[in-house]
N, C-alpha and C positions, 0 to 999 in steps of 0.2 A: 456697670456691675462691679466696678472697682470697690465700691463701698462695702461689699460683702466679703472682702478678702479674708478677714479674721474668722468669720463663720465657716467659710469654705475650708480654710486651712485646718481649723479645729476638727471639722467633720471628717475630712479625708486624710488627716495626719500628713499633710504636705506643707512645706514651709510657706510662710506668707510671701516671701520673695519669689518663690516659684509660681505660686498662684497669681500674684500680681503680674508677673511676666507673661503668663499665658493669657490672662484677661486683656492685657494691653495689646498683645498680638492679635487676639480676636477682634478687638476694637479697630485695629488697623486693616482688618479684612483678610487676615491669614487663615488658612485652612488647617485642619488637624494633620493631614499627611505632611504638609509643608513644615509645620511647627515641629513635628516629631522627627523629621529627617534633617532639616536644615537649620534648626534653631536650638540644638541641644545645649550649646554653651549659654544660651539665654535662659533656658528653662531648667538647667541643672540635669539634663539628660532624662527628662520625663518621656515616657513612651505614649503611644496612641491611646491606650486604655486609661491612663492617668489623665491625659489631656481631655478625653471625652468625659471622664468623671467630673473634672472641673467645670466643663461646659454645662453638664446636666445639673450639677449642684448650684451653679450660678443662676440657672433658669429657675430652679426651685426656690432659691432665696429671693429672687425678684418677685415671683408669684406670692410667696409667703409674706413678704413685706407689703405688697399691694393689698393683700387680704387683711393684714393687721391694720393698715392705715384706714381701710374702709370701716372696719369694726370700731376702731377708736372714734372715727368721725360720727358713726351712727349712734354710739352710746352717748357721746358728747352732745349731739343734737337733741337727744331725748332728755338731757339735763340730768343724767344718772352717773356720769363719770366721777369716780372718786380716786384718791391716791392708791387705795388698796386694789381697785380694779386695774388701774394703770400699771401697778407693780406686777400683777398677775400676767397682764398682756406682755410686759417687757420680759418676763421670765419664760414665757411660752416658747417651746422649741419644736413643736410639731403642730400640724394643722388640726389634729384631733383636739389637743389641749386648747388651741385658739378657739375652736368652735364650741367647746364646752363652756368657756368663759362667756362667749357671745350668746349662748342659747337663751338665757332669761330675757334678753333684750331683742331677740330676733322676732320679726313679725311672723305671726302664725294664725292659722285658722281658729275660729271660735271654739274653745275647748270647754270641757266640763268645769275646769277651774275658773275660767273667765266668766262662765254663766253664774257660778257660785259667788264670785266677787260682785257681779252685777246685782245679785240678790242680797248683798250686804253681809255675807258670811265670813269675810276675811277676819274680823275681830274674833269670831268663834274659833277659827283655825289657830289664831295666836294663843288662845287660851289652852287649846289642846297641846300645842308645842311647849307652853310654859310648864306643864305637868306639875301643877300645884295642888292636885287632889281636890278639884273644885266639884261643886254640885252641878254636874253637866246637864241634867234634865231641866233644872230650873233655868240655867243660863240659855240652853237651846230654845226653850219655850218662847223666849223674848224675840227670837228671830222668825217666828211663824208669821207669814203674810200671804198675800194672794199667790205668790210664786213658790213659797215654801210651805207645804201643806201640813207637815208634822215635825215632831222633834227628831225623828230618824232622818227625815229629809234634810233638816238643818245640819245634823252631824255628818250625814253623807256628803253634803256640799263642802263642809269644812275639811273632811278627809280628802275630797277631790283637790282642794287647794294645796293641801300638804303633799299629796302624791306628786303634783306637778312641781312643787318646790324641791322635793327629793330628786325628781328627774333632772332638774336644772342645776343641781348642786354639783359643781365641778369636782369637788373632793369625792363625792359618791361615785361619779362616773369614772374618775381616775382609778379608784380602788376596784370597782367592778371590772374595769378593763384589764386590770392585772389578774383578777380571778379568771376572766375569760382566757387570758393568755396561758395561765397555769393549768386550768382544769377544763377549758372548753373542748367539747367533743363535736366533731362533724358526724352527724347521724343521717343516714338515708334509708328509706324503706320504699318498696315498690307500692304503687297505688293499686289497691285491690281491684281485681278484674282485668289488669293490664299485663299480667305475667307473660303471656305469650307474645304480645305485641312489643314488650320491652325486653325480650330475651337477650339482646346484646348488652344490656346493663345488669345481667343477673349477678355479677360480682357485688353489686351495690343494692340488692334487694333487701338485705339486712346487714348494713355495714356501719361500723363505728370506728373512729380513729381520732386521736388528739388533733385538733385543727391546726396547731402550729407545726405538726410533723407530716401533714398530708403532702405527698409529692405532687408535682405539677400534673402528671398524667391522670392521677386519681381525682384530684381536685377538678380538673376540667371535664372529666368523664361524669362525675356527679352533677356538676353544674349544667352540663348539656342534657343529662337525663331529667333534671329538674325543669329546665326551660322547655323541654319537649313534652312535659306533662306526664312522664312515666314514673318519676320518683318524687317522694316527699323528702324534703331536706330541711334540717335544722342545725343550728350551731348553738350549743348551750353548755354552761357549766352546771354544777349542782345547784338547783334552785335554793335549797336550804342554806347553803354557804353564802349565796348572794344576799338572801333576805337577812340572814344573821349579821352580815357585814353592815347592811343599812341600819338594822336595829341597834347595833353597837354605837352607831353615830347619833341616833335620834331618840332612842328610848332610855330614860334615865333611871327608871325603877318601877316598882309595882304601885302605880297610881291609877286613879280613875281614868285618866287620859291614855294610859299605856295601851289598853285594849284597842282604842281607836287608832293609835299610832302604828300598832302592829298590823291592823287592817290596811292602813294607808301605805305602809311600806310594801306589803304584799301586792297591793294594787299597783303601786308605782313600778314594781319589778315586772309584773306580768303584762300590764297594759302599756307601759311606756319604755322602761329601761331595757328589758330583754329584747323586744322587737328592734329597738333602735341600735343596741350594741350588736345584735345578731346581724343586722343589715350592714353595719360597719365592718364586722369581721368577715362577712360573706364577700364584701367588696375587697377587703384586704386579701382574702384567699384567692379571689379572681386575679387581682393584680400580681400577687406572688406567683401564681400558676402561669399567668401570661408571661411574666418576665422570664421565668425558667424555660418555658416552651420556646419563647422567642430567642433566647440565648442558645438553646440547642439548635434551632433552625439556623441561626446566624453562623454558628461554628461549623455546622454541616455544609452550609453554603460556602463558607470560606475554604474548606477543604476541597469541595468540588471545583470551585473556581481556580484553585491552585493545583488542580490535577496535572499530572505530567503531560506535557505536549509532545507530539511526535516531531513537530517542527515542519519546515517547508519541504514537503515531499509531493511528488505526483501520485495522485490517489485514484483508485476506483472505489466509489462509495455506493453502498446498496441499502435501500430501505426495503426490508423483506415483506412479503405478503403471500398469502395462499392463493385465493381465487383471483385476485387482481394482479398477480405477478409481482416480481421484485423490481422496483424502480432503481435503475442503475445509471450513475453519472460518472463522468471523468472530470477530475479537477486538476488544474496545473499547480505548481508548487506555491502559488500565491493564493490558492483557493478559488481561482477563476473557473467558471463552468465552460468546458470544452465540447462535451457531447452528452446526449441522454438517450436512453432506450429503456425497454422493459423486457426482462427475461422471465420465462415461465419454467419453474423447476419443481413445483409442488402440486399435490392433489391430481385431479383428472385432466387438468389442462397443461400438463407439463410438456415442454419441448426441449428435452435435455440436450440433444445433439446441437440444436440451434443455439441454445444458451451457452453451451461450452464453446462453440465457435465464436460467439460474440465476445465472451470474456477474453478468450485468447487473443482475438483481434485487437481489442482495446489495450491489453497489456503490452502487446508488441508495438502497436502504432504509437502509443503515447509514452512508452518506456515507463510503465507504472512501477512505483517503488513500494507500495503497500496497499492493502485492501481494508476498507472500513465497512463493517456490517452493523446495522442497528440491532440492539439486543431485545427488541420486542417480539411481537408475533412472528413466528417462523424464523427467528434469528438464528437459533442453534442449528436448525435444519439447513438453512442457507450456508452457514459456516461449514457444515459437513460436506455440502456439495462443492464449495469453493476449494476446500482443503483436498478433496478427492481429485482435483485437477492437477495437483502436484506442480504448481506454478513456481515454486521456490521463492515465494514472497511472504512476508509477515502478514498475518490476518488478525484483525482486531475486532472484537465485539465492543461497540460503543453505546454507552448509556444514552437512550433516546428520549428520556423523560422531558417533556416540554417541546419536543421537536414539532409536534402537530400544532401547538400553540403558535410557535414561530412561523410555520409554513402558511398558516391562515391569517397571519397578522399583517399590520401595515408595513413593518420593516421589510418582510420578505417580499411583499407586493412591490415595494419601492425598488428592491434589489433585482427582482426578477419579474417584471411586469408581464412578460410574455410566456411565462412558464406556469404550469398548474401546481397545486399544492404538493403533489406527490414528488415532483422534481425538487421543489424547494426543500422538502423534508430530507431527501437524500443528500442534497448539498450541505445542509446543516450538519448531518451526521458526519460527513467527511471533514468538514471544517472543525468540528468538535475534536476530532482526533488530532488535527494539526495544532490547534490552539484552543483548548476548552474555554479559557478566559475570554478571548476575543469573540467567540461565538455565543457564549452563554449570557453576555451582557445585553444581548439583543432581546432577551426573554424576561418577562416579569419574573423576578425571583420566586414568587409564590407558586409558579407553574412548574418549577424544576423538580418538585417532589421529594425534598429532603427535610420536610417539616414534621412537626408533631402537633396535632390539633390546631393547624394553622388557621382554619376558618373560625375557630372559637375565640381566638385571642384578639386583643385590641388591634384593629387593622391599621390605625394611624401609627401606633408605636411599632408594629411589625414592619411597616413600610420604611419608617425612619431607620430602624436597626438594619434592615437588609440593604438599604441604600448605602448606609455607612460601611457595611461589610464589603459591598462591591467597590466602593471608592477606595477603601483600604487595600484591597487585593490588586486593583488596577495600578495604583501608585507604588505598591510594593514591587511589582514585576517591572513596571516601566512600559512605555509604548513607543513602537517604531512609527514615527510621524509620517513616513512615506508609504506605509502599508495599512495603517489603522483606519477602520471605518469611523464615521462620525459618531456612531453609537458608542464605540470604545473611547474615543477622544472626549466625549461628553463627561466621562467619569474622572478625567484627569484633573488634578487640583487646579482650581482657579478658572476652569474653562466653561463647562456647561454646554447646553444644546446649541445655542445660537452661534457661539464662537467656534464650536466644533464644526458646524456646517461651513462657517467662513474659512476655516483652515483647509477643509477638503476642497472647497471652491478655489482657493488660492493655489493649492497644490496642483489641481487640474490645470490651472492657468499657466503655471511656471514649469510644469512637468514633474519636478520633485524638489524637496528642500535639500539644500547643500550646507546650510548653516542655521543654527538656532536663532541667530540675529534676524533672519528673514521673517520670523514669527512677528516681529514688531511691525511688519507691513500688512499683517492680516487685519481686516476690518474689525473694529471694536476690541482688539486685543491690546490693551494699554499696558503701562509700566507695571501696575500691580498684578494684572493677570499674567504678564510675562514672568515676573518674580515668582509667582506661585506655581506656574506650570513647567517652566523651562527645564528644571532638573529631572523631571519625570518623562520628558520626551527625548527619544534617542534618534540620532541620525548616523547610522552605520556608514562608514566610508565617506563621511562628509569632509568639508574643507579643513575643519579642525578636528583632530582625532578625539579631543575631549568631548565633542558633541555626541559621540556614541556611547558615552559613559553616564553614570549617575552624578558626576561632579557638576555642581551648579555653576552656571556662567559667572556668578558673582565671586566664585572661588578659583577661577582660572589663574588669577594672580598668585594664589597660594601655590598652585602647581608650578608656576614659573619660578617662584622663589625656591621651592624644593629642588627643582631641576638645576637652577643656578648654583645652589649650595653643593649639589653632587657633581657639578660640572659636566652635565649631559644635556642634550636637547630634550625638550618636552616629549617629542615623538618617540625618542629612544627610551624615555623613562616609563612610558605606558606599557604595562605588562611585564616589566623587568623586575621580577621578584627579588633577585639578588641585590640590585641597587636600592630598591624600595625598603629592603630590610635594614639598610644602613641609616634610614631617616631617624633623626632624634626629634621626636615630637615636641620636646621641651623647647627646642630652639625656635619653634614657630608658635609659641604659646600666645603671642599677640593676636593670632588669627582664631584662637580658641582650640583647646586641646581635643575636645570631642570632634570638632570640625576637621582638624588635621588628621586625626586617627581614622575617621571615616574616609577621607580622601585617599589616604595611603592604602587602606583596605580595598577601596574601589579600583584604584590604579593597578593593583596586583591582578585583578580579574575584571577588567573594564566591561561594563554592559552585561555581565554574567546574569543569565536568567536564574532566579533562585529556585525554580522548579526543576525537579528531576526529569529526565527524558523518559517518555512512555516506553514501557517494556511489554512484551507479549505475554499472554496468559492462556493456559490450556485448561478447559473444564474436563471433568471425567466424561467417559463415553456413555452418558445418559442424557435423555432428551425430554422425559416426562416424569411427573410425580409417581406414576405407577412403577417406574424403574428404581425408585429410591427405597432402600430397605434399612430397617433398624440395624445398627452396627456398622454400616458403611462409613469409611473415612474418605472424605471428598475434599477437593480443592474448592475454594469459593472466594468471592470478592465482597467486601463490606459495602453495602449500598445505602444504608441509613443508620444513624445512631440516635437512640432515644435514651431517656433516663433509666428505662427498665431493661434495655437490652439492645442488641445489634441485629439488623437484618442482613442476611447473607444470600447472595445469588450463587446457587450451586449449579446453574445451567439448565434449570427447568423453569416453567412459567412462574411458579410461586417462589418467592424468597422465603427462606427459613429464618426462624428467630432463635438467637442465642440469648437466653436470659442473662442478666448481669451476673448472676451467681455461677454461670457456666463459662465465663470468659477467662478468668485467671486462677491460678493456684493459690493466690492470696486474696484477701478481702479488698474489693474495690467498690466504691459507692456510685461510680459513674463509668459507663463503658468507654467514654473518651479518655479515661486514664490509661487504657491499654490499647485502644484501637483508633484508627482514623479512616475516613472515607476512602474507598478504592483500595484499601489495604488487602493484600492477598493472604488468605489464611487456610488452614486445614481444619475441618470440622467433622465431628462424629455425629451420626444421625441417632438421636435418642428416641424419637417418636414420630410416626407419620399417621396423620388422620386423612385417609384417602377420600372419604366422603366430603369432608369440609375443606380439603386441600390445604392442610396445615402441616408444617414441618418444624419439629423442635430439634435444635442442634446444640452441640457443646464444642467449644474450642479447647478448653482445658483437658477434656477427656480424650481428645484426638492426639494429645501429646504422648508419645510412647513412654516417657518417664512416668507420667501419671498412671497410665494403664499398668505398667510394671509394678508400681507401688501398690495399686489396688489389688492386683492379682496376688502379689506376695502376701498382702494382708489376709486374704481369704483362703490361700492355699499353701501357707507355710513357705512361701518363696517360689512355688512352682506355678508358672503361668498356665492358665487353663482355658481362658476365654478366647474363642476365635469366631468371629461373625460368620454365619452361614447365610449366604444370599438366597439360597433355595428354600430355606425354612423360615417361616414368619417368626419374628422375634417378639417377645413380650416387652412392651414399652417399659423403659426403666423409670423407677420412681426418683424424684429429685426434689430438692428443697427450693421452692420458687418464692419464698417469702410470703407476701400477702396476695400473690397473683398466680393462679394456675396458668401454665404455659399456653394451653389452648384458649383460655379465656382472655389472656393478654392479647393474643392475636385477634380474637373476635372483637374485644372492646376497643382496641387501639389501632392496630393496623396489620393487615395481611397484604403486603404490597404486590399487586398484580401488574404484570407488564402489559403494555398496550395491546 
């Protein structure tokens, strides 16, 4: 792919030297995390995003070049290649332009124009195009034969030929494409008679928006309604503008032929060009919507994977349930399962005394340090029971999305072959609290529940993007080689599933790794794999203290040089901020200034987990939507981010929605500008639809400064509004852009807990 350096450089505005360096590293088998972390001096400090862009653009350029070569070969074999066509092909910079040039030479089904040519009408079409004010009736009469019954049939055939010629004119298509971009409207209407059946799409029963401005969630909603047969959908500019554009190119004046050319241009537009370009723009809308939705999903996944871990603690983990009881497990500080039971604390089968006795026994016997409770069905009620025991321990509600997928899956069966799925689920909940990343990598990312229209988008592209995200997160944090599962190790740069299993097998054989160099004894882990993975694998308390850091073994000599320059042993240098502050990076420029700077920063806090430690959170004393009242100000946790708003868990079964317009006191176009997953927030309840179980929230109006300003505005500076929980409040009106709050919830997501 080195031959595409100039094109990639120009497209991404990255220097040719940097692009070439990255492509060479890819050719050598380097991974994106490795290049971004350990080859900064080679790439000029490009980050993961830029390196991935180079990779994607190189793939596009390769595919583009292959398609161009095929088209050149096909046209040449037809004997129709000219210097002008070759020049157009060489100048083409998009697949759409390339396909426009190829269209006249592309094999196609038998068309009206082909039939007309077979009937000998091509010369008559040339007469019409010449526009010399000919006697058309006399000329057309000469073409009447067994297949052409009349003068009108002859002229119609000639018009069919011209319509196809217009359709295959790359200049026409390029101009009309610009009209589509400038004026094209996405229009959807409900199919008559399906109003009730299609009620979830009611926002789109009579909907129009410029196609280039349609956001991902609306584009995917319309496309889904169209595919399900509830909506009619079209993408079109002004027909008259389109036809006028064609006429400006083809009609020269008021001649006898002009009337036929006007008919041909209208036919070309309606029968050929409009459907073709509409299909192209529908595909483009789908791709744009997919990409935006996939990016939202990937960013949410990144934030979830990098959620704060509690760390190695002895845990009591509970998977709550009403009728079937609460599955309760004890985990040691490494996540190992020690004991399991079921306690009954809800509904008619409760055994509170026995449950309390069991919990207190486990806490005392195993010296429990924290309690993890799944946040699904009966989660809040279980939390209430546990807190009522006054155990003096931190209690955490843990997001259990995807836990059922894990517990019924192959990974859980392999880990716990003798336990049922309820026990596996409880173990997963506890381990998620200890280390969300290590546990969530065992689950298909699509099952974690932080996506937007995830089943509608391109599944191959979604999987690739989510896999890239998981790989990035795992390598950002680093992995303890002596405690990591093979599923976590598989995501480390340069390893993969087979080598990960071999690492675990070798670890079991030797007891534990004491040196990174021992990795070279692992089956199939060769020099290249060692180069790629070693820096991301940690060995705390190993033979070499640097093995517990992110310093790559290839750079140990750099640390030794720095230590020698400061006249201290390497072991003394590690973590010695005062000494490390004396390092003059310029003295070691031969090793690479970015490399040395990173090494110094790492040595100051060796092996530091970039994630914050988990902190406790308290919901308000409410447990069901019936207890939520308009005007309440409540604590909540961000559970999902979409382009139109954020979903907030306020401690009841239904998450509330904060529309993007209700997040900040300034304009933001994307909730992620102000919020992140698992962020703790205060929200004001704007609206509660008890029947449909929907809650509309505001973050900005929960801010006392906002409320004071609003009260001052309407009462001359005197605060007058005080929510009354005993009196039903009238829902507040709010500007929700193009989407009503309730409809947004209906059309896109009302996140229900398990």
